[in-house]
DSSP file (Angstrom, degrees, kcal/mol; ACC not computed):
  #  RESIDUE AA STRUCTURE BP1 BP2  ACC     N-H-->O    O-->H-N    N-H-->O    O-->H-N    TCO  KAPPA ALPHA  PHI   PSI    X-CA   Y-CA   Z-CA
    1    1 A M     >        0   0    0      0, 0.0     4,-1.6     0, 0.0     5,-0.1   0.000 360.0 360.0 360.0 -29.9  -27.4  -76.3  120.5
    2    2 A S  H  >  +     0   0    0      2,-0.2     4,-2.5     1,-0.2     5,-0.2   0.810 360.0  56.8 -69.1 -29.9  -28.9  -79.7  121.2
    3    3 A A  H  > S+     0   0    0      2,-0.2     4,-2.2     1,-0.2    -1,-0.2   0.878 107.2  49.1 -71.8 -35.2  -30.5  -79.7  117.6
    4    4 A E  H  > S+     0   0    0      2,-0.2     4,-1.6     1,-0.2    -2,-0.2   0.898 110.8  49.2 -63.8 -40.0  -27.0  -79.3  116.2
    5    5 A I  H  X S+     0   0    0     -4,-1.6     4,-0.9     2,-0.2    -2,-0.2   0.925 111.4  49.1 -64.3 -51.6  -25.7  -82.1  118.4
    6    6 A N  H  X S+     0   0    0     -4,-2.5     4,-0.8     1,-0.2     3,-0.4   0.845 107.3  55.0 -63.7 -38.1  -28.6  -84.4  117.3
    7    7 A R  H >< S+     0   0    0     -4,-2.2     3,-1.1     1,-0.2    -1,-0.2   0.910 103.8  57.0 -60.5 -39.7  -28.0  -83.5  113.5
    8    8 A K  H 3< S+     0   0    0     -4,-1.6    -1,-0.2     1,-0.3    -2,-0.2   0.758 102.7  54.9 -62.8 -26.7  -24.3  -84.6  114.0
    9    9 A K  H 3< S+     0   0    0     -4,-0.9    -1,-0.3    -3,-0.4    -2,-0.2   0.700  89.0  85.7 -76.3 -19.2  -25.5  -88.0  115.2
   10   10 A I  S << S-     0   0    0     -3,-1.1     2,-0.0    -4,-0.8    17,-0.0  -0.731  81.8-132.9 -83.1 126.7  -27.5  -88.6  112.1
   11   11 A P        -     0   0    0      0, 0.0    15,-2.9     0, 0.0     2,-0.2  -0.314  18.6-102.8 -77.1 159.9  -25.2  -90.1  109.4
   12   12 A Y  B     -A   25   0A   0     13,-0.3    13,-0.3     1,-0.1     3,-0.1  -0.561  37.2-111.0 -76.9 143.8  -25.0  -89.0  105.8
   13   13 A C     >  -     0   0    0     11,-3.5     4,-1.6    -2,-0.2    11,-0.4  -0.686  20.5-159.7 -77.2 116.8  -26.7  -91.2  103.2
   14   14 A P  H  > S+     0   0    0      0, 0.0     4,-0.5     0, 0.0    -1,-0.2   0.775  90.9  48.7 -70.2 -25.8  -24.0  -92.9  101.1
   15   15 A L  H  4 S+     0   0    0      2,-0.2     3,-0.2     1,-0.1    -2,-0.0   0.923 116.9  36.4 -83.5 -44.7  -26.7  -93.5   98.3
   16   16 A M  H  4 S+     0   0    0      1,-0.2    -1,-0.1     8,-0.1     9,-0.1   0.770 117.4  53.3 -81.6 -22.8  -28.2  -90.1   98.0
   17   17 A S  H >< S+     0   0    0     -4,-1.6     3,-1.8     7,-0.2    -1,-0.2   0.661  80.9 108.9 -82.4 -17.2  -24.9  -88.2   98.6
   18   18 A A  T 3< S+     0   0    0     -4,-0.5     3,-0.1     1,-0.3    -3,-0.0  -0.410  91.7   6.7 -65.4 130.4  -23.1  -90.1   95.9
   19   19 A G  T 3  S+     0   0    0      1,-0.3     2,-0.3    -2,-0.1    -1,-0.3   0.400 107.1 108.6  83.2  -2.0  -22.4  -87.7   92.9
   20   20 A N    <   -     0   0    0     -3,-1.8    -1,-0.3     1,-0.1     4,-0.1  -0.791  67.5-138.8-105.5 150.2  -23.7  -84.6   94.7
   21   21 A Q  S    S+     0   0    0     -2,-0.3     2,-0.4    -3,-0.1    -1,-0.1   0.785  92.0  56.0 -74.7 -26.7  -21.6  -81.8   96.0
   22   22 A D  S    S-     0   0    0     -3,-0.0     2,-0.3     0, 0.0    -2,-0.1  -0.887  87.4-125.9-111.9 142.9  -23.7  -81.5   99.3
   23   23 A C        -     0   0    0     -2,-0.4     2,-0.4   -11,-0.0    -6,-0.1  -0.578  21.5-142.7 -87.4 144.3  -24.1  -84.5  101.5
   24   24 A R        -     0   0    0    -11,-0.4   -11,-3.5    -2,-0.3    -7,-0.2  -0.864  17.8-116.7-107.8 140.6  -27.7  -85.6  102.4
   25   25 A V  B     -A   12   0A   0     -2,-0.4   -13,-0.3   -13,-0.3     2,-0.1  -0.402  34.7 -92.9 -69.6 149.9  -28.6  -86.9  105.7
   26   26 A C        -     0   0    0    -15,-2.9    -1,-0.1     1,-0.1     3,-0.1  -0.362  22.0-152.3 -59.7 131.7  -30.0  -90.4  106.4
   27   27 A L    >   -     0   0    0      1,-0.2     3,-1.7    -3,-0.1    -1,-0.1   0.538  28.0-171.7 -78.2 -10.0  -33.8  -90.5  106.3
   28   28 A Q  G >   +     0   0    0      1,-0.3     3,-2.0     2,-0.2     6,-0.3  -0.306  69.4  15.1  41.7-110.9  -33.6  -93.5  108.8
   29   29 A E  G 3  S+     0   0    0      1,-0.3    -1,-0.3    -2,-0.1     5,-0.1   0.753 125.5  59.1 -60.2 -27.1  -37.1  -95.0  109.2
   30   30 A S  G <  S+     0   0    0     -3,-1.7     2,-0.4     3,-0.0    -1,-0.3   0.378  91.2  88.1 -82.5   1.1  -38.5  -93.2  106.1
   31   31 A C  S X  S-     0   0    0     -3,-2.0     3,-1.2     1,-0.1    -5,-0.0  -0.833  72.4-139.2-109.4 144.1  -35.9  -94.8  103.8
   32   32 A A  T 3  S+     0   0    0     -2,-0.4    -1,-0.1     1,-0.2    -3,-0.0   0.690 104.1  55.8 -68.6 -20.9  -36.3  -98.2  101.9
   33   33 A W  T 3  S+     0   0    0     -5,-0.1     9,-3.1     2,-0.1     2,-0.4   0.350  81.2 112.2 -97.9   6.6  -32.6  -99.0  102.6
   34   34 A Y  E <   -B   41   0B   0     -3,-1.2     2,-0.8    -6,-0.3     7,-0.2  -0.666  56.9-149.8 -85.5 131.5  -32.9  -98.6  106.4
   35   35 A V  E >>> -B   40   0B   0      5,-3.1     4,-1.8    -2,-0.4     5,-1.3  -0.847   5.4-164.0-102.0  99.0  -32.5 -101.7  108.4
   36   36 A Q  T 345S+     0   0    0     -2,-0.8    -1,-0.2     1,-0.3     3,-0.1   0.881  87.5  53.3 -56.4 -43.1  -34.5 -101.3  111.6
   37   37 A S  T 345S+     0   0    0      1,-0.2    -1,-0.3     2,-0.1    -2,-0.0   0.807 118.3  36.7 -61.3 -32.9  -32.8 -104.2  113.5
   38   38 A A  T <45S-     0   0    0     -3,-0.8    -1,-0.2     2,-0.2    -2,-0.2   0.557  99.2-137.7 -89.1 -17.0  -29.4 -102.7  112.8
   39   39 A K  T  <5S+     0   0    0     -4,-1.8     2,-0.3     1,-0.2    -3,-0.2   0.906  73.0  87.9  55.9  43.5  -30.6  -99.2  113.2
   40   40 A S  E   <S-B   35   0B   0     -5,-1.3    -5,-3.1   -12,-0.1    -1,-0.2  -0.961  85.5 -76.2-158.8 172.6  -28.5  -98.3  110.2
   41   41 A C  E  >  -B   34   0B   0     -2,-0.3     4,-2.2    -7,-0.2     3,-0.3  -0.419  35.6-124.1 -72.1 148.1  -28.5  -98.2  106.3
   42   42 A A  H  > S+     0   0    0     -9,-3.1     4,-3.4     1,-0.2     5,-0.3   0.885 112.7  58.5 -57.4 -36.2  -28.2 -101.3  104.3
   43   43 A A  H  > S+     0   0    0      1,-0.2     4,-1.7     2,-0.2    -1,-0.2   0.883 107.8  44.8 -60.3 -39.0  -25.2  -99.9  102.6
   44   44 A Y  H  > S+     0   0    0     -3,-0.3     4,-2.1     2,-0.2    -1,-0.2   0.854 113.9  51.6 -78.7 -36.9  -23.4  -99.5  105.9
   45   45 A V  H  X S+     0   0    0     -4,-2.2     4,-3.0     2,-0.2    -2,-0.2   0.958 113.1  45.0 -65.6 -47.6  -24.6 -103.2  107.0
   46   46 A I  H  X S+     0   0    0     -4,-3.4     4,-2.1     1,-0.2    -2,-0.2   0.870 113.6  47.5 -68.1 -34.6  -23.2 -104.6  103.8
   47   47 A A  H  X S+     0   0    0     -4,-1.7     4,-2.3    -5,-0.3    -1,-0.2   0.874 113.3  50.5 -74.0 -36.1  -19.9 -102.7  103.9
   48   48 A H  H  X S+     0   0    0     -4,-2.1     4,-2.3     2,-0.2    -2,-0.2   0.974 111.4  47.0 -57.7 -58.0  -19.5 -103.8  107.6
   49   49 A N  H  X S+     0   0    0     -4,-3.0     4,-1.9     1,-0.2    -2,-0.2   0.863 111.7  51.6 -56.5 -38.5  -20.2 -107.4  106.9
   50   50 A N  H  X S+     0   0    0     -4,-2.1     4,-2.5     2,-0.2    -1,-0.2   0.885 109.0  50.8 -69.4 -35.1  -17.8 -107.3  103.9
   51   51 A L  H  X S+     0   0    0     -4,-2.3     4,-2.2     2,-0.2    -2,-0.2   0.900 111.2  47.7 -57.8 -42.6  -15.1 -105.8  106.1
   52   52 A L  H  X S+     0   0    0     -4,-2.3     4,-1.8     2,-0.2    -2,-0.2   0.893 110.7  51.0 -62.7 -44.2  -15.5 -108.4  108.6
   53   53 A D  H  X S+     0   0    0     -4,-1.9     4,-2.3     2,-0.2    -2,-0.2   0.900 111.4  48.9 -60.4 -48.2  -15.4 -111.1  106.0
   54   54 A I  H  X S+     0   0    0     -4,-2.5     4,-1.8     1,-0.2    -2,-0.2   0.869 109.7  50.0 -62.5 -40.8  -12.2 -109.6  104.6
   55   55 A K  H  X S+     0   0    0     -4,-2.2     4,-1.1     2,-0.2    -1,-0.2   0.832 110.8  52.1 -68.1 -33.4  -10.5 -109.4  108.0
   56   56 A A  H  < S+     0   0    0     -4,-1.8     4,-0.4     1,-0.2     3,-0.3   0.900 110.7  46.3 -67.1 -42.2  -11.5 -113.1  108.6
   57   57 A K  H >< S+     0   0    0     -4,-2.3     3,-0.7     1,-0.2    -2,-0.2   0.838 110.2  54.0 -71.3 -32.3   -9.9 -114.1  105.3
   58   58 A Q  H 3< S+     0   0    0     -4,-1.8    -1,-0.2     1,-0.2    -2,-0.2   0.797 103.8  57.0 -73.0 -21.0   -6.7 -112.1  106.0
   59   59 A G  T 3<        0   0    0     -4,-1.1    -1,-0.2    -3,-0.3    -2,-0.2   0.584 360.0 360.0 -82.4  -9.6   -6.3 -113.9  109.3
   60   60 A K    <         0   0    0     -3,-0.7    -1,-0.2    -4,-0.4    -2,-0.2   0.488 360.0 360.0 -89.8 360.0   -6.2 -117.3  107.7
């Protein structure tokens, strides 16, 4: 059961999953798009930063 819980904590890869019927899990440290300092995918980091930028512009 703990292996199943650990798998649920690993996010799906937005880059490898795009266009596929099955979702691929994030390779984390083995992926070129993984940002170690953020412990996340570069795609998620970029999306998060863009969302913060949009929210800041909406507040003006």
